[in-house]
C-alpha positions as CSV (number, residue, x, y, z in Angstrom):
1,X,0.1,0.4,-0.4
2,X,1.0,3.3,-1.2
3,X,2.5,5.1,2.8
4,X,1.0,8.5,2.8
5,X,2.6,11.6,1.5
6,X,3.0,14.7,3.2
7,X,2.5,17.6,1.9
8,X,5.1,20.6,4.0
9,X,3.2,23.9,3.5
10,X,1.3,25.4,0.8
11,X,2.5,27.2,-1.9
12,X,3.5,25.5,-6.0
13,X,6.6,23.6,-5.5
14,X,6.8,21.2,-1.6
15,X,7.9,18.0,-0.8
16,X,5.4,15.1,-1.3
17,X,7.6,12.1,-0.7
18,X,6.7,9.8,2.3
19,X,8.7,11.6,5.2
20,X,8.7,9.1,7.1
21,X,10.4,6.5,4.3
22,X,13.1,9.3,4.1
23,X,14.1,9.8,7.8
24,X,14.4,5.8,7.9
25,X,10.9,3.9,9.5
26,X,11.6,1.8,6.0
27,X,14.5,1.5,4.3
28,X,13.7,1.1,-0.1
29,X,15.6,-2.7,-0.9
30,X,18.7,-2.7,-1.6
31,X,19.5,-3.3,-5.6
32,X,23.4,-3.6,-7.2
33,X,23.9,-0.7,-9.2
34,X,24.6,-2.5,-11.9
35,X,23.2,-6.2,-14.2
36,X,25.2,-8.2,-16.0
37,X,23.5,-8.5,-19.4
38,X,26.6,-10.5,-21.6
39,X,25.7,-12.7,-24.4
40,X,26.4,-16.0,-24.8
41,X,26.5,-16.5,-20.5
42,X,21.8,-16.3,-20.5
43,X,20.4,-17.7,-17.3
44,X,17.4,-19.2,-18.0
45,X,15.0,-17.5,-19.9
46,X,14.9,-16.7,-23.7
47,X,16.2,-19.0,-25.7
48,X,16.7,-16.6,-29.1
49,X,16.2,-16.9,-32.5
50,X,17.4,-20.4,-33.0
51,X,14.5,-21.2,-29.6
52,X,11.8,-19.1,-32.1
53,X,12.8,-21.4,-35.1
54,X,12.1,-25.0,-33.3
55,X,8.1,-23.5,-31.8
56,X,5.9,-24.7,-34.0
57,X,3.2,-21.4,-32.4
58,X,4.2,-17.8,-31.3
59,X,1.1,-18.0,-29.4
60,X,2.9,-18.5,-25.7
61,X,5.6,-16.2,-26.5
62,X,6.4,-12.8,-24.3
63,X,6.3,-9.8,-25.7
64,X,9.9,-7.3,-24.1
65,X,9.8,-3.9,-25.0
66,X,13.3,-1.9,-24.8
67,X,13.7,1.2,-23.4
68,X,16.5,3.7,-24.0
69,X,17.4,7.1,-24.3
70,X,18.5,8.6,-27.2
71,X,20.8,11.6,-28.0
72,X,18.2,14.5,-25.9
73,X,17.4,11.6,-23.0
74,X,14.0,10.8,-24.8
75,X,12.8,7.6,-24.8
76,X,12.8,4.9,-27.3
77,X,11.5,1.9,-27.6
78,X,10.7,-1.2,-30.2
79,X,9.4,-5.0,-29.6
80,X,11.3,-8.3,-29.2
81,X,9.8,-11.6,-29.1
82,X,10.8,-13.9,-26.9
83,X,10.3,-17.5,-26.0
84,X,10.0,-16.9,-22.2
85,X,9.5,-15.6,-19.7
86,X,13.4,-14.5,-18.2
87,X,14.3,-14.7,-14.8
88,X,16.2,-11.5,-14.5
89,X,18.2,-9.3,-17.5
90,X,20.3,-12.3,-17.6
91,X,17.9,-14.2,-19.0
92,X,17.7,-11.2,-21.8
93,X,19.2,-10.9,-25.1
94,X,21.4,-8.5,-26.3
95,X,19.7,-5.8,-29.0
96,X,21.1,-3.5,-31.5
97,X,18.5,-0.8,-33.3
98,X,19.9,1.8,-36.4
99,X,21.8,4.7,-34.1
100,X,22.3,7.1,-37.3
101,X,18.1,8.0,-37.0
102,X,18.6,8.7,-33.1
103,X,21.5,10.9,-33.6
104,X,23.7,8.6,-31.8
105,X,26.4,7.1,-34.3
106,X,26.7,7.8,-38.1
107,X,24.7,6.2,-41.1
108,X,27.6,4.2,-42.6
109,X,28.5,2.6,-39.0
110,X,24.8,3.1,-37.2
111,X,24.5,-0.2,-35.3
112,X,24.7,0.4,-31.3
113,X,23.4,-2.7,-28.2
114,X,21.0,-2.9,-26.0
115,X,22.1,-4.4,-22.9
116,X,19.2,-5.0,-20.5
117,X,19.6,-3.5,-17.0
118,X,16.1,-3.6,-15.4
119,X,13.2,-5.2,-16.2
120,X,9.7,-3.9,-15.1
121,X,5.7,-5.0,-15.9
122,X,4.9,-3.9,-19.0
123,X,1.2,-2.6,-18.2
124,X,-0.1,-1.9,-21.0
125,X,0.7,-5.5,-22.7
126,X,-0.2,-6.7,-19.5
127,X,1.7,-10.0,-18.3
128,X,3.6,-11.9,-18.6
129,X,4.5,-9.3,-21.0
130,X,7.4,-7.0,-20.0
131,X,9.1,-3.7,-19.7
132,X,13.2,-3.6,-20.8
133,X,15.5,-0.8,-19.4
134,X,19.2,-1.2,-21.2
135,X,21.6,1.0,-22.3
136,X,22.8,1.8,-25.4
137,X,26.6,1.0,-25.9
138,X,28.1,1.3,-29.6
139,X,28.8,-1.8,-31.4
140,X,32.3,-0.5,-32.7
141,X,33.8,0.4,-29.4
142,X,31.6,-1.1,-27.2
143,X,31.8,2.3,-25.3
144,X,28.3,4.6,-24.0
145,X,26.7,5.6,-26.8
146,X,26.0,9.2,-26.8
147,X,23.2,9.7,-24.5
148,X,24.1,6.7,-22.1
149,X,24.8,8.5,-18.6
150,X,24.0,5.9,-17.0
151,X,26.8,3.9,-17.2
152,X,28.5,6.3,-15.7
153,X,26.5,7.2,-12.5
154,X,26.4,3.3,-12.0
155,X,30.3,4.0,-11.8
156,X,30.2,6.5,-8.5
157,X,27.5,4.0,-7.0
158,X,29.5,1.5,-7.5
159,X,32.7,3.6,-5.8
160,X,30.6,5.3,-2.8
161,X,28.0,2.6,-2.2
162,X,29.1,2.4,1.4
163,X,26.9,5.4,2.2
164,X,23.7,4.3,1.3
165,X,22.3,6.8,-0.8
166,X,18.6,7.6,-0.8
167,X,17.0,9.3,-3.6
168,X,13.6,10.7,-3.7
169,X,12.6,12.9,-6.8
170,X,9.5,14.6,-7.4
171,X,8.9,14.7,-11.1
172,X,6.9,17.9,-12.3
173,X,5.7,18.5,-16.3
174,X,2.7,20.4,-18.3
175,X,0.7,18.9,-21.0
176,X,0.6,20.6,-24.0
177,X,-2.6,20.9,-26.3
178,X,-0.8,19.1,-29.8
179,X,0.9,21.7,-32.5
180,X,2.7,20.8,-36.0
181,X,3.8,17.5,-36.1
182,X,7.4,16.8,-34.6
183,X,7.1,20.7,-33.2
184,X,7.3,21.5,-29.7
185,X,4.0,22.3,-28.4
186,X,3.7,26.0,-27.0
187,X,-0.2,25.6,-25.1
188,X,-0.6,24.1,-22.3
189,X,-3.7,22.4,-22.1
190,X,-6.3,24.7,-19.2
191,X,-4.9,28.1,-21.4
192,X,-7.9,29.8,-24.0
193,X,-7.6,28.9,-27.5
194,X,-7.8,32.8,-28.4
195,X,-4.9,32.2,-27.1
196,X,-5.2,34.5,-24.2
197,X,-4.7,33.1,-20.3
198,X,-6.7,31.7,-18.1
199,X,-7.3,33.0,-14.7
200,X,-3.7,33.1,-12.7
201,X,-2.6,30.8,-10.1
202,X,-3.9,29.8,-7.4
203,X,-6.8,27.8,-7.6
204,X,-5.3,24.6,-9.9
205,X,-3.0,23.6,-6.9
206,X,-4.5,20.5,-6.2
207,X,-7.6,21.3,-7.2
208,X,-10.5,19.6,-8.1
209,X,-13.6,20.4,-10.8
210,X,-13.9,21.3,-13.9
211,X,-11.4,24.2,-15.3
212,X,-9.7,23.7,-11.7
213,X,-8.2,19.9,-12.4
214,X,-7.2,19.5,-16.2
215,X,-6.0,16.6,-17.3
216,X,-6.2,14.0,-14.1
217,X,-7.5,11.2,-16.0
218,X,-3.7,11.2,-17.3
219,X,-2.4,11.8,-14.6
220,X,-4.6,9.3,-12.7
221,X,-4.4,6.8,-15.9
222,X,0.0,7.3,-15.5
223,X,-0.4,6.5,-11.6
224,X,-1.7,3.5,-11.8
225,X,0.2,2.0,-14.6
226,X,3.7,2.8,-12.6
227,X,2.3,1.1,-9.8
228,X,1.0,-1.9,-12.3
229,X,5.0,-2.0,-13.9
230,X,6.8,-2.1,-10.5
231,X,7.5,1.9,-10.4
232,X,8.2,3.6,-7.2
233,X,5.7,6.1,-8.1
234,X,5.0,7.4,-4.2
235,X,2.3,9.6,-4.5
236,X,0.9,12.8,-7.6
237,X,-1.1,16.1,-7.4
238,X,-1.7,18.4,-9.9
239,X,0.5,21.7,-9.9
240,X,0.1,25.8,-9.8
241,X,0.4,26.3,-13.6
242,X,-3.0,25.3,-15.7
243,X,-2.2,21.9,-16.5
244,X,0.8,21.1,-14.8
245,X,0.9,18.5,-12.8
246,X,3.3,16.6,-10.9
247,X,4.2,13.1,-9.6
248,X,6.9,11.6,-7.2
249,X,9.2,8.9,-7.5
250,X,11.5,6.8,-4.6
251,X,12.8,6.5,-2.0
252,X,15.3,4.6,-4.5
253,X,18.9,3.5,-3.9
254,X,21.7,4.1,-6.0
255,X,21.5,4.1,-9.4
256,X,17.3,2.7,-9.2
257,X,16.2,5.8,-8.9
258,X,17.6,6.7,-12.6
259,X,16.1,3.9,-13.9
260,X,12.5,4.2,-12.0
261,X,11.7,8.3,-13.5
262,X,13.2,7.3,-17.1
263,X,10.3,4.1,-16.5
264,X,7.6,6.5,-15.4
265,X,8.9,8.9,-17.8
266,X,8.1,6.6,-20.7
267,X,4.6,5.6,-19.4
268,X,3.7,8.8,-19.2
269,X,4.6,9.3,-23.0
270,X,2.6,5.8,-23.7
271,X,-0.7,7.1,-21.8
272,X,-0.2,10.6,-23.4
273,X,-0.6,8.2,-27.1
274,X,-4.1,7.8,-25.9
275,X,-5.3,11.0,-24.8
276,X,-4.9,13.6,-27.3
277,X,-2.2,15.6,-26.0
278,X,1.7,15.9,-25.2
279,X,3.8,16.1,-21.9
280,X,6.3,18.7,-21.3
281,X,9.1,18.6,-19.5
282,X,10.2,21.9,-20.2
283,X,11.4,24.0,-17.1
284,X,9.2,26.5,-18.4
285,X,6.8,25.8,-20.5
286,X,4.9,28.5,-21.0
287,X,6.5,32.7,-20.6
288,X,4.9,35.5,-18.3
289,X,4.2,34.4,-14.9
290,X,3.4,31.7,-14.3
291,X,6.0,28.9,-12.3
292,X,8.2,26.8,-13.8
293,X,9.0,22.6,-13.7
294,X,11.0,21.3,-11.6
295,X,12.0,17.9,-11.0
296,X,13.0,18.7,-6.8
297,X,15.4,15.9,-5.5
298,X,15.9,14.5,-2.3
299,X,18.2,12.8,-0.5
300,X,19.9,11.3,2.2
301,X,23.2,9.1,2.9
302,X,23.4,6.6,5.8
303,X,25.5,9.6,8.0
304,X,22.8,11.9,7.9
305,X,19.9,8.9,8.8
306,X,21.8,8.1,11.7
307,X,21.5,10.6,15.5
308,X,23.8,13.2,14.3
309,X,23.0,13.6,10.8
310,X,21.6,17.0,10.8
311,X,25.3,18.2,11.2
312,X,26.4,15.6,8.6
313,X,23.4,17.5,6.5
314,X,25.1,20.8,6.9
315,X,28.7,19.6,5.9
316,X,26.7,18.1,3.1
317,X,25.9,21.6,2.0
318,X,28.6,23.3,2.5
319,X,30.5,21.2,-0.1
320,X,27.6,21.8,-2.8
321,X,28.0,25.5,-2.3
322,X,31.5,24.8,-3.7
323,X,31.1,23.6,-6.4
324,X,27.0,25.4,-7.4
325,X,28.1,26.6,-11.0
326,X,29.2,22.2,-12.0
327,X,26.2,21.1,-10.5
328,X,23.6,23.7,-12.2
329,X,25.5,22.2,-15.4
330,X,24.4,18.8,-14.8
331,X,20.5,20.0,-13.5
332,X,19.1,20.5,-16.9
333,X,19.3,22.8,-20.3
334,X,16.9,26.1,-20.3
335,X,17.6,26.4,-16.3
336,X,17.5,29.6,-16.6
337,X,14.8,30.4,-17.6
338,X,12.8,28.8,-14.7
339,X,15.7,29.4,-11.3
340,X,15.4,33.2,-12.0
341,X,14.6,34.4,-7.9
342,X,10.7,34.6,-8.1
343,X,8.2,31.3,-7.9
344,X,9.8,29.8,-5.4
345,X,13.8,29.4,-6.6
346,X,16.9,31.1,-6.1
347,X,19.0,32.9,-8.3
348,X,20.6,30.7,-10.8
349,X,23.5,32.0,-10.2
350,X,23.1,32.7,-5.9
351,X,23.4,29.4,-3.5
352,X,21.9,29.6,-0.1
353,X,20.3,26.7,2.2
354,X,18.4,26.7,4.4
355,X,15.4,25.5,7.3
356,X,11.9,25.2,5.4
357,X,13.4,27.8,2.7
358,X,11.6,27.0,-0.3
359,X,13.6,29.9,-2.1
360,X,16.4,28.5,-1.6
361,X,18.9,26.0,-3.6
362,X,18.3,23.4,-0.7
363,X,15.9,22.8,1.0
364,X,16.2,21.2,4.8
365,X,13.2,20.2,6.3
366,X,11.8,21.0,9.5
367,X,11.8,17.7,10.4
368,X,15.1,17.2,10.1
369,X,16.3,20.4,11.9
370,X,14.3,18.9,14.9
371,X,15.1,15.1,14.8
372,X,18.7,16.0,14.2
373,X,19.0,13.9,11.2
374,X,17.6,13.0,8.0
375,X,17.4,14.3,4.7
376,X,17.7,17.3,2.0
377,X,16.5,18.7,-0.9
378,X,18.2,20.0,-3.9
379,X,15.7,22.4,-5.5
380,X,17.4,23.2,-9.0
381,X,17.1,20.5,-11.1
382,X,15.0,21.3,-14.0
383,X,12.0,18.9,-15.1
384,X,13.7,18.2,-18.0
385,X,17.0,17.2,-16.1
386,X,19.1,13.7,-16.4
387,X,18.5,12.2,-13.4
388,X,21.7,9.8,-14.1
389,X,23.9,13.2,-14.4
390,X,22.0,14.4,-11.3
391,X,22.5,11.7,-9.5
392,X,25.5,10.4,-9.9
393,X,27.0,14.6,-9.3
394,X,25.0,14.3,-6.0
395,X,27.1,11.5,-4.9
396,X,30.4,12.3,-6.3
397,X,29.8,15.9,-4.5
398,X,29.0,13.8,-1.1
399,X,31.5,11.1,-1.7
400,X,34.1,13.5,-1.3
401,X,33.5,15.0,1.3
402,X,32.8,12.4,3.7
403,X,35.1,10.0,2.2
404,X,38.3,12.2,1.6
């Protein structure tokens, strides 16, 4: 059952992650930073082309939707027919695709390999079919392809595994009206067709009713699909701007954070296909006096969750401040339009942290100060951020600070 979601204060950008989870009452299950998928060494699972050739019919076959990130960090996918349901990623085949069509390779040398890393249930086709999160690897040099930031993140998580990092990300997004095919949409749902703006922000946040809760069918279907898939979705709510919503993923350990957020984004894009709208992760989808969209990242390591952890939180915040520009560079493109110092954000060129301060770069929950332990919330990552890059640099800075 989903634990109660806690909202700490009113406003457009608060932490909705279950506080008891983040403070250590219930720990997320430990998972390895990476899983093996070596051709020719698969455990019991899909028998491959040879197995398919010996089947009289494919009626009992299992479909695997391989999902990966392209050069622009957008999810792509393709479907494979398998002989049976594998017990783990070791039972899956390494596949390939045309990297020249995803801006990850040249046409004369276009093969990119897909190495399975995580398995989710397929909430669209149902059992026994699956979704497979895969890493893209160049076939010609066996190096991570353009857009594959998971590999580097996994190395960081392995290096500092003893710190047992937990993450929880609040993914804001905006549902948009379709424009020209293939072009980025420019008008959110709820904005008037004649181009005039709706009533100012205020009644839409966590609102109910026609004209206030705009896009709820999409948000609700996405929530259920994530649960069915096994994605660690912890909650959702309507946000401050019309057509803007948020869902929360976590708590997750290490590399699991990027995996689950990536799959949740993919599921969202699939859901919108049947609702006549487009999901935008732009940090500033609408110019003017409207909130941007972020990916507030809640974070803790084991020393923060123990007695005396508040001092560790302060130490890590100080370390983050020393490398603030480096972090901003990893937190998403176009973030300068969002981090203006208005709309519950800190200016992109300013770094500060504080207790219960939603105008700070990093917010420390009041509960963490009171209990002397807990977690911190980095409010700077944009909605379009790469979760692997975000969690990697947060862990790198923290690891260097605490394990130097």
